[in-house]
C-alpha positions in Angstrom: -55.8 77.2 -5.2 -55.5 76.8 -1.5 -54.0 73.3 -1.3 -53.8 72.0 2.3 -50.6 70.3 3.6 -52.4 69.0 6.8 -56.0 68.6 7.7 -57.9 66.3 10.1 -60.9 65.5 8.0 -62.3 62.7 10.2 -62.5 65.0 13.2 -64.3 67.7 11.2 -67.0 65.2 10.3 -67.2 63.9 13.9 -67.9 67.5 15.1 -70.0 68.8 12.2 -71.4 65.8 10.4 -70.7 64.1 7.0 -72.8 66.6 5.1 -70.4 69.4 6.2 -67.6 67.2 5.1 -69.1 66.7 1.7 -69.8 70.5 1.4 -66.2 71.3 2.3 -64.9 68.8 -0.2 -67.1 70.3 -2.9 -66.0 73.8 -2.1 -62.3 72.8 -2.1 -62.8 71.2 -5.5 -64.6 74.3 -6.8 -61.7 76.4 -5.6 -59.3 74.4 -7.7 -57.5 72.7 -4.8 -54.8 70.3 -6.1 -53.8 68.5 -3.0 -55.1 68.0 0.5 -53.3 65.8 3.0 -55.4 64.1 5.7 -53.7 62.9 8.9 -54.7 61.1 12.0 -53.4 60.2 15.5 -53.5 56.4 15.8 -51.6 53.7 13.9 -54.7 52.1 12.4 -57.1 55.0 11.9 -56.2 55.3 8.2 -59.0 52.8 7.5 -61.8 54.9 9.2 -60.4 58.1 7.9 -60.3 57.0 4.2 -63.8 55.4 4.6 -65.2 58.7 6.0 -64.0 60.5 2.9 -65.7 57.8 0.7 -68.9 58.3 2.7 -68.8 62.0 2.0 -68.1 61.4 -1.7 -71.3 59.3 -1.8 -73.2 62.5 -0.9 -72.0 64.3 -4.0 -74.0 63.8 -7.1 -71.7 65.1 -9.8 -69.4 62.2 -11.0 -66.7 64.5 -12.4 -66.5 66.4 -9.1 -66.3 63.2 -7.1 -63.4 62.1 -9.3 -61.6 65.4 -8.9 -62.0 65.2 -5.1 -60.7 61.6 -5.1 -57.7 62.7 -7.0 -56.9 65.6 -4.7 -57.1 63.7 -1.4 -54.0 62.2 0.1 -53.2 60.5 3.4 -50.6 59.8 6.0 -50.5 57.1 8.7 -48.9 57.8 12.0 -48.9 57.9 15.8 -49.2 60.9 18.0 -47.5 60.7 21.4 -49.8 59.9 24.3 -49.4 57.6 27.3 -50.6 54.4 25.5 -48.4 54.9 22.4 -45.4 55.8 24.5 -45.7 52.8 26.8 -46.5 50.4 24.0 -44.2 52.0 21.4 -42.6 48.8 20.0 -45.9 47.0 19.3 -47.5 50.1 18.0 -44.8 50.9 15.5 -44.8 47.3 14.3 -48.5 47.6 13.8 -48.1 50.9 12.0 -45.8 49.3 9.5 -48.2 46.4 8.9 -51.1 48.9 8.5 -49.2 50.9 5.9 -48.3 47.8 3.9 -51.8 46.4 4.1 -53.5 49.6 3.2 -51.3 50.2 0.2 -51.9 46.6 -1.0 -55.6 46.8 -0.3 -58.7 47.7 -2.4 -59.4 51.1 -1.1 -59.8 53.8 -3.8 -57.1 55.7 -1.9 -54.6 52.8 -1.6 -52.1 54.6 -3.8 -52.7 57.9 -2.0 -51.0 56.9 1.3 -47.9 59.0 0.8 -46.4 59.8 4.2 -45.8 58.8 7.8 -47.0 60.9 10.7 -47.8 63.2 12.4 -45.4 62.1 15.0 -42.8 63.7 17.3 -42.8 65.6 20.6 -45.6 67.4 22.3 -45.2 69.2 25.7 -47.9 71.8 25.1 -50.1 70.8 28.0 -52.7 73.5 27.2 -53.1 72.5 23.5 -56.6 72.2 22.2 -55.5 69.0 20.5 -55.0 67.3 23.8 -57.9 68.4 26.0 -57.8 66.8 29.4 -54.3 65.4 29.0 -52.5 65.1 32.4 -48.9 66.1 32.1 -48.0 64.7 35.5 -47.1 61.3 33.9 -44.4 63.0 31.8 -41.6 62.4 34.2 -38.0 61.9 33.0 -38.4 58.3 32.0 -41.6 59.0 30.1 -40.0 61.9 28.2 -37.1 59.6 27.3 -39.6 56.9 26.1 -41.5 59.6 24.1 -38.3 60.4 22.3 -37.9 56.7 21.6 -41.4 56.5 20.1 -40.5 59.4 17.8 -37.2 57.8 16.8 -38.9 54.5 16.0 -41.5 56.2 13.9 -39.0 58.3 12.1 -36.8 55.3 11.5 -39.8 53.5 9.9 -40.2 56.5 7.5 -36.5 56.1 6.6 -36.9 52.3 6.1 -40.0 52.8 3.8 -38.5 55.9 2.1 -41.5 58.0 2.9 -41.8 61.7 3.9 -42.5 62.4 7.5 -44.9 64.8 9.0 -43.2 66.2 12.1 -45.3 67.4 15.1 -43.2 69.4 17.6 -44.6 71.6 20.3 -42.6 73.1 23.2 -40.1 70.2 22.8 -37.4 71.5 20.4 -34.5 70.0 22.4 -36.0 66.5 22.3 -37.0 66.9 18.7 -33.6 68.0 17.6 -31.9 65.1 19.5 -33.9 62.6 17.6 -33.4 64.2 14.2 -29.7 64.3 14.7 -29.7 60.6 15.8 -31.9 59.1 13.1 -30.8 61.3 10.2 -34.0 61.2 8.2 -34.9 64.7 7.2 -37.4 64.3 4.4 -40.6 65.8 5.4 -42.5 68.8 6.8 -42.6 70.5 10.1 -46.4 71.1 10.5 -47.9 74.1 12.3 -44.5 75.7 12.9 -44.5 77.3 16.3 -40.9 78.2 17.2 -38.6 81.2 16.6 -36.1 81.9 13.8 -33.2 80.0 15.4 -35.2 76.8 15.5 -36.5 77.6 12.0 -32.9 77.8 10.7 -32.1 74.4 12.3 -35.0 72.7 10.5 -34.2 74.4 7.2 -30.5 73.5 7.4 -31.5 69.8 7.7 -33.7 70.0 4.6 -37.2 70.2 6.2 -40.1 71.9 4.6 -42.0 74.2 6.9 -45.8 74.5 7.1 -47.8 77.3 8.6 -51.3 77.1 9.9 -53.9 79.6 11.1 -51.8 80.4 14.2 -49.6 82.5 11.9 -52.4 85.1 11.8 -52.6 85.4 15.6 -51.2 88.8 16.6 -49.2 88.8 19.9 -49.4 85.1 20.5 -47.3 84.3 23.5 -43.8 82.8 22.7 -44.2 83.7 19.0 -41.7 86.0 17.3 -42.9 88.3 14.5 -44.5 85.8 12.2 -44.4 88.1 9.3 -40.6 87.8 9.5 -40.7 84.0 9.8 -43.0 83.5 6.8 -40.6 85.7 4.8 -37.5 83.8 6.0 -38.6 80.4 4.7 -37.3 79.9 1.2 -39.8 79.8 -1.6 -39.1 76.1 -2.3 -39.6 75.0 1.3 -42.9 76.7 2.1 -46.2 74.9 2.8 -49.5 75.9 4.2 -52.1 73.9 6.2 -55.5 74.4 7.7 -54.9 72.0 10.6 -58.7 71.9 10.8 -60.7 71.5 13.0 -58.1 73.3 15.1 -56.8 76.9 15.1 -59.2 78.8 12.9 -57.3 81.8 11.4 -58.2 85.5 11.8 -60.8 86.8 10.9 -62.8 83.6 11.9 -60.9 82.8 15.1 -63.7 81.0 16.9 -65.6 77.7 16.7 -64.6 74.7 14.6 -62.1 75.4 11.8 -63.2 74.1 8.4 -61.0 73.5 5.4 -62.3 76.5 3.5 -60.8 78.9 6.1 -57.3 78.1 4.8 -57.8 80.9 2.2 -57.2 83.4 5.1 -53.8 81.8 5.8 -52.9 82.1 2.1 -54.0 85.7 2.1 -52.0 86.5 5.2 -48.8 84.9 3.9 -49.2 86.3 0.4 -49.5 89.8 1.8 -46.4 89.3 4.0 -44.4 87.9 1.1 -45.8 90.6 -1.3 -47.1 88.2 -3.9 -50.5 87.3 -5.1 -52.5 84.4 -3.5 -52.5 82.7 -6.9 -48.8 82.9 -7.3 -48.4 81.6 -3.7 -50.8 78.7 -4.5 -48.7 77.7 -7.5 -45.6 77.6 -5.2 -47.3 75.5 -2.6 -48.6 73.1 -5.2 -45.1 72.7 -6.6 -43.6 72.1 -3.2 -46.2 69.6 -2.1 -45.8 67.7 -5.4 -42.0 67.6 -5.0 -42.0 66.5 -1.4 -44.5 63.7 -1.7 -43.5 62.6 -5.2 -46.9 63.1 -6.7 
């Protein structure tokens, strides 16, 4: 149960230590998690992220449990928009392609578990906890145009390599939709969905899966419509759920660092709104994850 369509495992261990990482992996395995998708923010961080999971595996004594955890962990490689990646977008996307090819051909125990590109996209949420200290003043007209170009380059790479894309879009729907219409690669998931029903319909019409994080449990969040309506609107075969840890811990643990185990509260919230059991919802999420990523 409680498979996770997006987590930031390396950042969890940076904040809480590798033992917490090992403990989280063990609890996930004990809860019967089938899939967990680890993502990053830089083109080449897949090496450090996968190595960190291996370091946590080394802290686990049970060989069968280690093997189960190894089988459940999957990865993406991608580039989040910041000043450096926007300014150096051509070199960075070229590097990203090389990293993906090298990793998949390498000797990591997770070489065959690199299954997607991203997160990437548009982010104009200047108050986001994911970008503490980011100065929005440099996002003038030209920089926003170049940010769209970075997104288009990364999405085009996903199209070239025939890989699913993890789309990050915050307060930038117009720019996001412009790129999606231009590139025409719509195989992937919109992570941490934060728009209203009209935008949801746009993504669904193009074929995107939609993933909800702990923010779905936040009552009265500014600019959010009634989330209970949105989680019911998404078709059964397009729904995914993520922890997005260490960010956005769900109610009732809405404080401190979010850990992977907290995703159960998101499952419980969505299952209650869709009037199905958490186990039945888990089966649906597992099936959707498997279909999207070809696992």
